[in-house]
A tleap script that builds the chain and sets N, CA, C and O, in Angstrom:
source leaprc.protein.ff14SB
mol = sequence {
  NMET THR PRO GLN THR SER THR LEU LYS VAL
  PRO GLY ALA SER LEU TYR TYR GLU MET ARG
  GLY SER GLY PRO VAL LEU LEU ILE ILE PRO
  GLY GLY PRO GLN ASP ALA GLY VAL PHE ALA
  ASP VAL ALA GLY HIE LEU ALA ASP ARG TYR
  THR VAL VAL ALA TYR ASP PRO ARG GLY SER
  SER ARG SER THR PHE ASP GLY GLU PRO GLN
  GLU GLN ASP LEU ASP VAL HIE GLY ASP ASP
  ALA ALA ARG LEU ILE GLU ALA LEU GLY ALA
  GLY ARG PRO MET CYS SER ALA PRO ALA ALA
  ALA PRO ARG SER GLY SER THR SER PRO PRO
  ALA ILE PRO ALA GLY PHE VAL ARG TRP SER
  ARG MET SER ARG PRO CALA
}
set mol.1.N position { -10.265 -16.112 0.686 }
set mol.1.CA position { -11.182 -15.048 0.339 }
set mol.1.C position { -10.678 -14.358 -0.924 }
set mol.1.O position { -9.520 -13.949 -0.998 }
set mol.2.N position { -11.544 -14.233 -1.900 }
set mol.2.CA position { -11.201 -13.566 -3.150 }
set mol.2.C position { -11.233 -12.057 -2.938 }
set mol.2.O position { -12.213 -11.530 -2.411 }
set mol.3.N position { -10.170 -11.351 -3.342 }
set mol.3.CA position { -10.159 -9.905 -3.115 }
set mol.3.C position { -11.058 -9.155 -4.093 }
set mol.3.O position { -11.321 -9.610 -5.206 }
set mol.4.N position { -11.514 -8.006 -3.643 }
set mol.4.CA position { -12.171 -7.052 -4.527 }
set mol.4.C position { -11.026 -6.263 -5.154 }
set mol.4.O position { -10.182 -5.740 -4.427 }
set mol.5.N position { -10.973 -6.163 -6.474 }
set mol.5.CA position { -9.875 -5.469 -7.139 }
set mol.5.C position { -10.386 -4.239 -7.877 }
set mol.5.O position { -11.533 -4.189 -8.323 }
set mol.6.N position { -9.513 -3.256 -7.992 }
set mol.6.CA position { -9.868 -2.038 -8.712 }
set mol.6.C position { -8.583 -1.292 -9.059 }
set mol.6.O position { -7.484 -1.723 -8.710 }
set mol.7.N position { -8.740 -0.172 -9.747 }
set mol.7.CA position { -7.612 0.712 -10.033 }
set mol.7.C position { -7.988 2.124 -9.627 }
set mol.7.O position { -9.164 2.486 -9.599 }
set mol.8.N position { -6.982 2.911 -9.315 }
set mol.8.CA position { -7.149 4.311 -8.968 }
set mol.8.C position { -6.231 5.133 -9.853 }
set mol.8.O position { -5.029 4.875 -9.913 }
set mol.9.N position { -6.782 6.111 -10.533 }
set mol.9.CA position { -5.987 7.027 -11.352 }
set mol.9.C position { -5.347 8.055 -10.431 }
set mol.9.O position { -6.039 8.740 -9.677 }
set mol.10.N position { -4.030 8.162 -10.492 }
set mol.10.CA position { -3.261 9.167 -9.754 }
set mol.10.C position { -2.426 9.929 -10.775 }
set mol.10.O position { -2.265 9.447 -11.896 }
set mol.11.N position { -1.890 11.095 -10.434 }
set mol.11.CA position { -1.093 11.836 -11.410 }
set mol.11.C position { 0.059 10.994 -11.968 }
set mol.11.O position { 0.954 10.586 -11.226 }
set mol.12.N position { 0.030 10.742 -13.262 }
set mol.12.CA position { 1.105 10.028 -13.934 }
set mol.12.C position { 1.016 8.517 -13.937 }
set mol.12.O position { 1.888 7.856 -14.503 }
set mol.13.N position { -0.019 7.943 -13.319 }
set mol.13.CA position { -0.087 6.481 -13.237 }
set mol.13.C position { -1.502 6.024 -12.897 }
set mol.13.O position { -2.372 6.829 -12.565 }
set mol.14.N position { -1.711 4.710 -12.987 }
set mol.14.CA position { -2.926 4.049 -12.505 }
set mol.14.C position { -2.486 2.974 -11.536 }
set mol.14.O position { -1.660 2.127 -11.877 }
set mol.15.N position { -3.032 3.000 -10.325 }
set mol.15.CA position { -2.656 2.049 -9.281 }
set mol.15.C position { -3.673 0.920 -9.193 }
set mol.15.O position { -4.876 1.163 -9.088 }
set mol.16.N position { -3.190 -0.297 -9.234 }
set mol.16.CA position { -4.013 -1.492 -9.022 }
set mol.16.C position { -4.005 -1.781 -7.526 }
set mol.16.O position { -2.957 -1.718 -6.883 }
set mol.17.N position { -5.190 -2.102 -6.964 }
set mol.17.CA position { -5.228 -2.480 -5.558 }
set mol.17.C position { -6.244 -3.585 -5.310 }
set mol.17.O position { -7.155 -3.824 -6.103 }
set mol.18.N position { -6.048 -4.251 -4.171 }
set mol.18.CA position { -6.915 -5.344 -3.739 }
set mol.18.C position { -7.395 -5.063 -2.318 }
set mol.18.O position { -6.642 -4.557 -1.486 }
set mol.19.N position { -8.666 -5.400 -2.050 }
set mol.19.CA position { -9.234 -5.241 -0.703 }
set mol.19.C position { -9.894 -6.543 -0.280 }
set mol.19.O position { -10.542 -7.226 -1.073 }
set mol.20.N position { -9.707 -6.865 1.003 }
set mol.20.CA position { -10.328 -8.048 1.594 }
set mol.20.C position { -10.804 -7.686 2.992 }
set mol.20.O position { -10.199 -6.852 3.665 }
set mol.21.N position { -11.883 -8.314 3.424 }
set mol.21.CA position { -12.295 -8.237 4.812 }
set mol.21.C position { -13.108 -7.019 5.182 }
set mol.21.O position { -13.601 -6.281 4.329 }
set mol.22.N position { -13.234 -6.831 6.508 }
set mol.22.CA position { -13.960 -5.696 7.040 }
set mol.22.C position { -13.362 -5.327 8.387 }
set mol.22.O position { -12.716 -6.138 9.049 }
set mol.23.N position { -13.595 -4.086 8.769 }
set mol.23.CA position { -13.039 -3.566 10.011 }
set mol.23.C position { -12.123 -2.406 9.710 }
set mol.23.O position { -12.175 -1.848 8.614 }
set mol.24.N position { -11.278 -2.027 10.665 }
set mol.24.CA position { -10.358 -0.910 10.447 }
set mol.24.C position { -9.455 -1.202 9.238 }
set mol.24.O position { -9.095 -2.351 8.983 }
set mol.25.N position { -9.104 -0.158 8.513 }
set mol.25.CA position { -8.277 -0.343 7.317 }
set mol.25.C position { -6.812 -0.546 7.693 }
set mol.25.O position { -6.245 0.201 8.490 }
set mol.26.N position { -6.227 -1.563 7.104 }
set mol.26.CA position { -4.795 -1.841 7.209 }
set mol.26.C position { -4.244 -1.797 5.789 }
set mol.26.O position { -4.560 -2.662 4.972 }
set mol.27.N position { -3.426 -0.800 5.494 }
set mol.27.CA position { -2.804 -0.668 4.182 }
set mol.27.C position { -1.445 -1.334 4.218 }
set mol.27.O position { -0.601 -0.994 5.048 }
set mol.28.N position { -1.232 -2.280 3.323 }
set mol.28.CA position { 0.058 -2.965 3.224 }
set mol.28.C position { 0.738 -2.478 1.956 }
set mol.28.O position { 0.218 -2.653 0.854 }
set mol.29.N position { 1.907 -1.865 2.119 }
set mol.29.CA position { 2.646 -1.301 0.995 }
set mol.29.C position { 3.846 -2.190 0.699 }
set mol.29.O position { 4.760 -2.280 1.518 }
set mol.30.N position { 3.859 -2.843 -0.451 }
set mol.30.CA position { 5.006 -3.695 -0.781 }
set mol.30.C position { 6.226 -2.860 -1.158 }
set mol.30.O position { 6.105 -1.690 -1.521 }
set mol.31.N position { 7.376 -3.465 -1.068 }
set mol.31.CA position { 8.609 -2.792 -1.454 }
set mol.31.C position { 9.385 -3.632 -2.440 }
set mol.31.O position { 9.034 -4.779 -2.715 }
set mol.32.N position { 10.448 -3.045 -2.970 }
set mol.32.CA position { 11.279 -3.763 -3.932 }
set mol.32.C position { 10.480 -4.195 -5.136 }
set mol.32.O position { 9.648 -3.433 -5.628 }
set mol.33.N position { 10.712 -5.403 -5.624 }
set mol.33.CA position { 10.001 -5.870 -6.814 }
set mol.33.C position { 8.655 -6.534 -6.503 }
set mol.33.O position { 8.089 -7.204 -7.367 }
set mol.34.N position { 8.140 -6.360 -5.296 }
set mol.34.CA position { 6.904 -7.025 -4.891 }
set mol.34.C position { 5.667 -6.277 -5.379 }
set mol.34.O position { 5.730 -5.103 -5.747 }
set mol.35.N position { 4.533 -6.994 -5.373 }
set mol.35.CA position { 3.258 -6.375 -5.680 }
set mol.35.C position { 2.235 -6.862 -4.653 }
set mol.35.O position { 2.583 -7.605 -3.735 }
set mol.36.N position { 0.991 -6.451 -4.804 }
set mol.36.CA position { -0.064 -6.796 -3.846 }
set mol.36.C position { -0.206 -8.295 -3.653 }
set mol.36.O position { -0.556 -8.745 -2.562 }
set mol.37.N position { 0.056 -9.063 -4.675 }
set mol.37.CA position { -0.114 -10.508 -4.606 }
set mol.37.C position { 0.737 -11.196 -3.565 }
set mol.37.O position { 0.366 -12.260 -3.070 }
set mol.38.N position { 1.868 -10.612 -3.225 }
set mol.38.CA position { 2.761 -11.233 -2.257 }
set mol.38.C position { 2.120 -11.290 -0.860 }
set mol.38.O position { 2.531 -12.085 -0.015 }
set mol.39.N position { 1.116 -10.444 -0.629 }
set mol.39.CA position { 0.465 -10.405 0.679 }
set mol.39.C position { -0.864 -11.148 0.725 }
set mol.39.O position { -1.586 -11.043 1.717 }
set mol.40.N position { -1.202 -11.888 -0.310 }
set mol.40.CA position { -2.506 -12.559 -0.378 }
set mol.40.C position { -2.749 -13.460 0.828 }
set mol.40.O position { -3.839 -13.431 1.400 }
set mol.41.N position { -1.773 -14.247 1.223 }
set mol.41.CA position { -1.955 -15.168 2.341 }
set mol.41.C position { -2.141 -14.400 3.648 }
set mol.41.O position { -3.062 -14.686 4.413 }
set mol.42.N position { -1.275 -13.436 3.902 }
set mol.42.CA position { -1.373 -12.619 5.117 }
set mol.42.C position { -2.708 -11.888 5.145 }
set mol.42.O position { -3.385 -11.865 6.173 }
set mol.43.N position { -3.089 -11.286 4.011 }
set mol.43.CA position { -4.350 -10.546 3.941 }
set mol.43.C position { -5.534 -11.456 4.254 }
set mol.43.O position { -6.476 -11.046 4.931 }
set mol.44.N position { -5.484 -12.687 3.762 }
set mol.44.CA position { -6.550 -13.637 4.040 }
set mol.44.C position { -6.697 -13.936 5.526 }
set mol.44.O position { -7.808 -14.089 6.032 }
set mol.45.N position { -5.567 -14.017 6.218 }
set mol.45.CA position { -5.603 -14.294 7.654 }
set mol.45.C position { -6.075 -13.099 8.472 }
set mol.45.O position { -6.638 -13.272 9.553 }
set mol.46.N position { -5.853 -11.898 7.970 }
set mol.46.CA position { -6.236 -10.688 8.711 }
set mol.46.C position { -7.628 -10.172 8.355 }
set mol.46.O position { -8.161 -9.301 9.042 }
set mol.47.N position { -8.212 -10.701 7.294 }
set mol.47.CA position { -9.472 -10.167 6.770 }
set mol.47.C position { -10.659 -10.333 7.720 }
set mol.47.O position { -11.685 -9.681 7.531 }
set mol.48.N position { -10.542 -11.185 8.729 }
set mol.48.CA position { -11.648 -11.308 9.677 }
set mol.48.C position { -11.650 -10.174 10.696 }
set mol.48.O position { -12.633 -9.986 11.412 }
set mol.49.N position { -10.552 -9.414 10.767 }
set mol.49.CA position { -10.442 -8.315 11.731 }
set mol.49.C position { -10.228 -6.951 11.092 }
set mol.49.O position { -10.501 -5.923 11.711 }
set mol.50.N position { -9.736 -6.940 9.843 }
set mol.50.CA position { -9.372 -5.688 9.179 }
set mol.50.C position { -9.874 -5.668 7.741 }
set mol.50.O position { -10.117 -6.714 7.139 }
set mol.51.N position { -10.023 -4.472 7.205 }
set mol.51.CA position { -10.152 -4.305 5.767 }
set mol.51.C position { -8.718 -4.159 5.281 }
set mol.51.O position { -8.099 -3.109 5.455 }
set mol.52.N position { -8.200 -5.202 4.679 }
set mol.52.CA position { -6.806 -5.223 4.251 }
set mol.52.C position { -6.735 -4.725 2.812 }
set mol.52.O position { -7.379 -5.274 1.919 }
set mol.53.N position { -5.946 -3.680 2.603 }
set mol.53.CA position { -5.752 -3.103 1.279 }
set mol.53.C position { -4.280 -3.251 0.928 }
set mol.53.O position { -3.404 -2.823 1.680 }
set mol.54.N position { -4.021 -3.855 -0.207 }
set mol.54.CA position { -2.642 -3.968 -0.723 }
set mol.54.C position { -2.670 -3.498 -2.167 }
set mol.54.O position { -3.639 -3.735 -2.888 }
set mol.55.N position { -1.612 -2.837 -2.581 }
set mol.55.CA position { -1.594 -2.336 -3.950 }
set mol.55.C position { -0.228 -2.551 -4.582 }
set mol.55.O position { 0.772 -2.784 -3.903 }
set mol.56.N position { -0.225 -2.463 -5.915 }
set mol.56.CA position { 1.022 -2.535 -6.669 }
set mol.56.C position { 1.543 -1.102 -6.795 }
set mol.56.O position { 0.861 -0.263 -7.382 }
set mol.57.N position { 2.721 -0.798 -6.266 }
set mol.57.CA position { 3.256 0.557 -6.433 }
set mol.57.C position { 3.396 0.917 -7.918 }
set mol.57.O position { 3.580 0.038 -8.760 }
set mol.58.N position { 3.308 2.194 -8.226 }
set mol.58.CA position { 3.410 2.638 -9.616 }
set mol.58.C position { 4.647 2.037 -10.286 }
set mol.58.O position { 5.737 2.013 -9.715 }
set mol.59.N position { 4.444 1.559 -11.499 }
set mol.59.CA position { 5.520 0.958 -12.267 }
set mol.59.C position { 5.764 -0.509 -11.950 }
set mol.59.O position { 6.595 -1.149 -12.595 }
set mol.60.N position { 5.053 -1.053 -10.965 }
set mol.60.CA position { 5.213 -2.454 -10.584 }
set mol.60.C position { 3.992 -3.248 -11.022 }
set mol.60.O position { 2.857 -2.840 -10.775 }
set mol.61.N position { 4.222 -4.359 -11.658 }
set mol.61.CA position { 3.178 -5.319 -11.995 }
set mol.61.C position { 1.998 -4.668 -12.701 }
set mol.61.O position { 2.126 -4.253 -13.853 }
set mol.62.N position { 0.848 -4.570 -12.034 }
set mol.62.CA position { -0.382 -4.101 -12.687 }
set mol.62.C position { -0.622 -2.608 -12.545 }
set mol.62.O position { -1.616 -2.105 -13.069 }
set mol.63.N position { 0.259 -1.875 -11.850 }
set mol.63.CA position { 0.154 -0.412 -11.737 }
set mol.63.C position { 1.064 0.217 -12.780 }
set mol.63.O position { 2.288 0.111 -12.704 }
set mol.64.N position { 0.457 0.862 -13.738 }
set mol.64.CA position { 1.203 1.333 -14.902 }
set mol.64.C position { 1.379 2.851 -14.919 }
set mol.64.O position { 0.555 3.600 -14.393 }
set mol.65.N position { 2.477 3.276 -15.539 }
set mol.65.CA position { 2.702 4.701 -15.787 }
set mol.65.C position { 1.809 5.131 -16.949 }
set mol.65.O position { 1.467 4.316 -17.805 }
set mol.66.N position { 1.435 6.398 -16.979 }
set mol.66.CA position { 0.650 6.916 -18.105 }
set mol.66.C position { 1.486 7.001 -19.379 }
set mol.66.O position { 0.966 6.823 -20.480 }
set mol.67.N position { 2.752 7.268 -19.232 }
set mol.67.CA position { 3.643 7.393 -20.382 }
set mol.67.C position { 4.887 6.561 -20.160 }
set mol.67.O position { 4.817 5.405 -19.742 }
set mol.68.N position { 6.016 7.161 -20.443 }
set mol.68.CA position { 7.298 6.484 -20.256 }
set mol.68.C position { 7.558 6.214 -18.770 }
set mol.68.O position { 7.173 7.016 -17.919 }
set mol.69.N position { 8.210 5.088 -18.453 }
set mol.69.CA position { 8.581 4.822 -17.058 }
set mol.69.C position { 9.411 5.968 -16.494 }
set mol.69.O position { 10.181 6.607 -17.211 }
set mol.70.N position { 9.243 6.215 -15.215 }
set mol.70.CA position { 9.950 7.301 -14.549 }
set mol.70.C position { 10.743 6.771 -13.369 }
set mol.70.O position { 10.493 5.676 -12.867 }
set mol.71.N position { 11.707 7.578 -12.939 }
set mol.71.CA position { 12.487 7.224 -11.751 }
set mol.71.C position { 11.542 7.060 -10.570 }
set mol.71.O position { 10.566 7.799 -10.439 }
set mol.72.N position { 11.832 6.092 -9.715 }
set mol.72.CA position { 11.021 5.882 -8.526 }
set mol.72.C position { 11.387 6.923 -7.476 }
set mol.72.O position { 12.563 7.236 -7.291 }
set mol.73.N position { 10.386 7.455 -6.792 }
set mol.73.CA position { 10.575 8.516 -5.819 }
set mol.73.C position { 9.707 8.201 -4.602 }
set mol.73.O position { 8.493 8.047 -4.736 }
set mol.74.N position { 10.310 8.101 -3.420 }
set mol.74.CA position { 9.545 7.741 -2.227 }
set mol.74.C position { 8.476 8.762 -1.891 }
set mol.74.O position { 7.420 8.393 -1.376 }
set mol.75.N position { 8.719 10.044 -2.169 }
set mol.75.CA position { 7.688 11.048 -1.905 }
set mol.75.C position { 6.465 10.797 -2.776 }
set mol.75.O position { 5.333 10.928 -2.310 }
set mol.76.N position { 6.683 10.439 -4.038 }
set mol.76.CA position { 5.569 10.146 -4.947 }
set mol.76.C position { 4.836 8.894 -4.477 }
set mol.76.O position { 3.607 8.845 -4.522 }
set mol.77.N position { 5.573 7.885 -4.028 }
set mol.77.CA position { 4.937 6.673 -3.515 }
set mol.77.C position { 4.093 6.990 -2.277 }
set mol.77.O position { 2.999 6.450 -2.115 }
set mol.78.N position { 4.599 7.861 -1.412 }
set mol.78.CA position { 3.822 8.287 -0.243 }
set mol.78.C position { 2.552 9.007 -0.650 }
set mol.78.O position { 1.487 8.787 -0.074 }
set mol.79.N position { 2.673 9.882 -1.661 }
set mol.79.CA position { 1.488 10.581 -2.178 }
set mol.79.C position { 0.483 9.584 -2.745 }
set mol.79.O position { -0.722 9.732 -2.546 }
set mol.80.N position { 0.980 8.564 -3.453 }
set mol.80.CA position { 0.090 7.546 -4.013 }
set mol.80.C position { -0.679 6.836 -2.898 }
set mol.80.O position { -1.888 6.633 -3.008 }
set mol.81.N position { 0.014 6.463 -1.836 }
set mol.81.CA position { -0.641 5.779 -0.713 }
set mol.81.C position { -1.702 6.688 -0.088 }
set mol.81.O position { -2.809 6.240 0.209 }
set mol.82.N position { -1.365 7.948 0.109 }
set mol.82.CA position { -2.320 8.885 0.695 }
set mol.82.C position { -3.538 9.071 -0.212 }
set mol.82.O position { -4.663 9.164 0.279 }
set mol.83.N position { -3.326 9.127 -1.516 }
set mol.83.CA position { -4.453 9.272 -2.451 }
set mol.83.C position { -5.359 8.025 -2.431 }
set mol.83.O position { -6.581 8.134 -2.524 }
set mol.84.N position { -4.743 6.855 -2.309 }
set mol.84.CA position { -5.537 5.630 -2.247 }
set mol.84.C position { -6.405 5.633 -0.989 }
set mol.84.O position { -7.593 5.317 -1.055 }
set mol.85.N position { -5.825 5.983 0.143 }
set mol.85.CA position { -6.573 6.026 1.396 }
set mol.85.C position { -7.691 7.052 1.317 }
set mol.85.O position { -8.801 6.802 1.788 }
set mol.86.N position { -7.407 8.204 0.727 }
set mol.86.CA position { -8.437 9.230 0.571 }
set mol.86.C position { -9.572 8.730 -0.329 }
set mol.86.O position { -10.747 8.929 -0.020 }
set mol.87.N position { -9.218 8.088 -1.433 }
set mol.87.CA position { -10.232 7.581 -2.362 }
set mol.87.C position { -11.111 6.517 -1.713 }
set mol.87.O position { -12.291 6.405 -2.043 }
set mol.88.N position { -10.554 5.748 -0.806 }
set mol.88.CA position { -11.309 4.707 -0.117 }
set mol.88.C position { -12.115 5.257 1.052 }
set mol.88.O position { -12.938 4.547 1.630 }
set mol.89.N position { -11.879 6.527 1.403 }
set mol.89.CA position { -12.576 7.113 2.542 }
set mol.89.C position { -12.210 6.439 3.841 }
set mol.89.O position { -13.046 6.293 4.732 }
set mol.90.N position { -10.947 6.023 3.954 }
set mol.90.CA position { -10.514 5.200 5.080 }
set mol.90.C position { -10.087 5.983 6.309 }
set mol.90.O position { -9.733 5.380 7.323 }
set mol.91.N position { -10.109 7.307 6.249 }
set mol.91.CA position { -9.728 8.076 7.428 }
set mol.91.C position { -8.267 7.920 7.765 }
set mol.91.O position { -7.391 8.267 6.973 }
set mol.92.N position { -8.009 7.391 8.952 }
set mol.92.CA position { -6.635 7.245 9.442 }
set mol.92.C position { -6.302 5.755 9.568 }
set mol.92.O position { -6.496 5.168 10.633 }
set mol.93.N position { -5.805 5.143 8.495 }
set mol.93.CA position { -5.567 3.697 8.503 }
set mol.93.C position { -4.275 3.311 9.206 }
set mol.93.O position { -3.396 4.142 9.438 }
set mol.94.N position { -4.184 2.043 9.533 }
set mol.94.CA position { -2.905 1.485 9.955 }
set mol.94.C position { -2.129 1.179 8.681 }
set mol.94.O position { -2.720 0.890 7.641 }
set mol.95.N position { -0.820 1.243 8.764 }
set mol.95.CA position { -0.002 1.069 7.568 }
set mol.95.C position { 1.191 0.183 7.879 }
set mol.95.O position { 1.876 0.376 8.884 }
set mol.96.N position { 1.433 -0.786 7.015 }
set mol.96.CA position { 2.608 -1.631 7.124 }
set mol.96.C position { 3.372 -1.546 5.811 }
set mol.96.O position { 2.833 -1.838 4.743 }
set mol.97.N position { 4.626 -1.144 5.904 }
set mol.97.CA position { 5.480 -1.038 4.724 }
set mol.97.C position { 6.792 -1.745 5.031 }
set mol.97.O position { 7.809 -1.089 5.256 }
set mol.98.N position { 6.783 -3.072 5.042 }
set mol.98.CA position { 7.915 -3.839 5.543 }
set mol.98.C position { 9.202 -3.704 4.763 }
set mol.98.O position { 10.272 -3.959 5.316 }
set mol.99.N position { 9.147 -3.318 3.512 }
set mol.99.CA position { 10.379 -3.284 2.714 }
set mol.99.C position { 10.658 -1.901 2.143 }
set mol.99.O position { 11.355 -1.796 1.133 }
set mol.100.N position { 10.146 -0.848 2.744 }
set mol.100.CA position { 10.313 0.500 2.185 }
set mol.100.C position { 11.760 0.976 2.248 }
set mol.100.O position { 12.235 1.601 1.300 }
set mol.101.N position { 12.468 0.698 3.332 }
set mol.101.CA position { 13.843 1.184 3.425 }
set mol.101.C position { 14.746 0.563 2.358 }
set mol.101.O position { 15.508 1.297 1.727 }
set mol.102.N position { 14.698 -0.765 2.124 }
set mol.102.CA position { 15.530 -1.319 1.064 }
set mol.102.C position { 15.194 -0.754 -0.319 }
set mol.102.O position { 16.079 -0.627 -1.166 }
set mol.103.N position { 13.935 -0.417 -0.552 }
set mol.103.CA position { 13.556 0.140 -1.852 }
set mol.103.C position { 14.333 1.424 -2.119 }
set mol.103.O position { 14.764 1.669 -3.246 }
set mol.104.N position { 14.511 2.247 -1.079 }
set mol.104.CA position { 15.144 3.541 -1.277 }
set mol.104.C position { 16.662 3.462 -1.205 }
set mol.104.O position { 17.348 4.438 -1.508 }
set mol.105.N position { 17.190 2.316 -0.809 }
set mol.105.CA position { 18.632 2.203 -0.648 }
set mol.105.C position { 19.100 2.849 0.641 }
set mol.105.O position { 20.299 3.034 0.848 }
set mol.106.N position { 18.166 3.192 1.504 }
set mol.106.CA position { 18.471 3.881 2.744 }
set mol.106.C position { 18.343 2.920 3.910 }
set mol.106.O position { 17.611 1.934 3.831 }
set mol.107.N position { 19.053 3.205 4.991 }
set mol.107.CA position { 18.908 2.376 6.180 }
set mol.107.C position { 17.936 3.007 7.164 }
set mol.107.O position { 17.595 2.388 8.172 }
set mol.108.N position { 17.482 4.231 6.892 }
set mol.108.CA position { 16.513 4.873 7.773 }
set mol.108.C position { 15.118 4.713 7.195 }
set mol.108.O position { 14.950 4.696 5.976 }
set mol.109.N position { 14.117 4.595 8.057 }
set mol.109.CA position { 12.750 4.415 7.546 }
set mol.109.C position { 12.260 5.679 6.857 }
set mol.109.O position { 12.651 6.784 7.234 }
set mol.110.N position { 11.399 5.522 5.842 }
set mol.110.CA position { 10.863 6.684 5.154 }
set mol.110.C position { 9.863 7.425 6.025 }
set mol.110.O position { 9.337 6.864 6.986 }
set mol.111.N position { 9.602 8.667 5.696 }
set mol.111.CA position { 8.590 9.442 6.399 }
set mol.111.C position { 7.219 8.822 6.137 }
set mol.111.O position { 6.968 8.307 5.047 }
set mol.112.N position { 6.359 8.869 7.103 }
set mol.112.CA position { 5.010 8.343 6.953 }
set mol.112.C position { 4.089 9.523 6.684 }
set mol.112.O position { 4.112 10.505 7.425 }
set mol.113.N position { 3.269 9.439 5.621 }
set mol.113.CA position { 2.357 10.552 5.326 }
set mol.113.C position { 1.462 10.875 6.506 }
set mol.113.O position { 1.094 9.990 7.278 }
set mol.114.N position { 1.110 12.154 6.646 }
set mol.114.CA position { 0.231 12.599 7.726 }
set mol.114.C position { -1.047 11.778 7.732 }
set mol.114.O position { -1.603 11.481 6.674 }
set mol.115.N position { -1.511 11.412 8.909 }
set mol.115.CA position { -2.762 10.684 9.028 }
set mol.115.C position { -2.604 9.177 9.113 }
set mol.115.O position { -3.580 8.480 9.392 }
set mol.116.N position { -1.408 8.650 8.881 }
set mol.116.CA position { -1.201 7.209 8.939 }
set mol.116.C position { -0.818 6.794 10.351 }
set mol.116.O position { -0.186 7.552 11.086 }
set mol.117.N position { -1.207 5.586 10.716 }
set mol.117.CA position { -0.789 4.986 11.974 }
set mol.117.C position { 0.163 3.862 11.614 }
set mol.117.O position { -0.210 2.952 10.874 }
set mol.118.N position { 1.378 3.907 12.120 }
set mol.118.CA position { 2.349 2.850 11.816 }
set mol.118.C position { 1.931 1.567 12.529 }
set mol.118.O position { 1.545 1.587 13.698 }
set mol.119.N position { 2.014 0.452 11.805 }
set mol.119.CA position { 1.626 -0.848 12.346 }
set mol.119.C position { 2.715 -1.834 11.994 }
set mol.119.O position { 3.201 -1.848 10.863 }
set mol.120.N position { 3.102 -2.653 12.942 }
set mol.120.CA position { 4.077 -3.705 12.671 }
set mol.120.C position { 3.833 -4.831 13.665 }
set mol.120.O position { 2.999 -4.717 14.563 }
set mol.121.N position { 4.572 -5.917 13.489 }
set mol.121.CA position { 4.445 -7.034 14.423 }
set mol.121.C position { 4.815 -6.597 15.832 }
set mol.121.O position { 4.312 -7.148 16.812 }
set mol.122.N position { 5.692 -5.607 15.933 }
set mol.122.CA position { 6.148 -5.158 17.238 }
set mol.122.C position { 5.147 -4.219 17.916 }
set mol.122.O position { 5.197 -4.045 19.134 }
set mol.123.N position { 4.248 -3.619 17.154 }
set mol.123.CA position { 3.299 -2.659 17.732 }
set mol.123.C position { 1.901 -2.897 17.203 }
set mol.123.O position { 1.312 -2.022 16.568 }
set mol.124.N position { 1.377 -4.064 17.460 }
set mol.124.CA position { 0.028 -4.406 16.978 }
set mol.124.C position { -1.030 -3.595 17.705 }
set mol.124.O position { -0.920 -3.343 18.905 }
set mol.125.N position { -2.057 -3.190 16.967 }
set mol.125.CA position { -3.167 -2.530 17.657 }
set mol.125.C position { -3.941 -3.550 18.486 }
set mol.125.O position { -3.961 -4.738 18.162 }
set mol.126.N position { -4.560 -3.091 19.526 }
set mol.126.CA position { -5.328 -3.999 20.398 }
set mol.126.C position { -6.591 -4.472 19.729 }
set mol.126.O position { -7.352 -5.240 20.318 }
savepdb mol mol.pdb
quit
């Protein structure tokens, strides 16, 4: 399935994102040096049950800074995810961020923005 692609202007950057499928929204947030493209196969398999949204985090691949590159900040990345969900009118989406802890150099998981439902292989929605 070919994704629908677009960009969202957020403070200090433009975020590239891809959407596939229909149903409840599942936001997949890549970590490290990954971008939305790394989830194309997974998104294709889930698109019959979910509206799968994957995006390139600011400063990665097709999501560009407005000016000079800036230090990466998990709070800003969380704000970006929340703004994307708000712009899509997705309400309270499920969220998978499989590599967020390594991105921050931390061994503890990052805070999840208000309104998100954590989703993983261990806690699949029915």
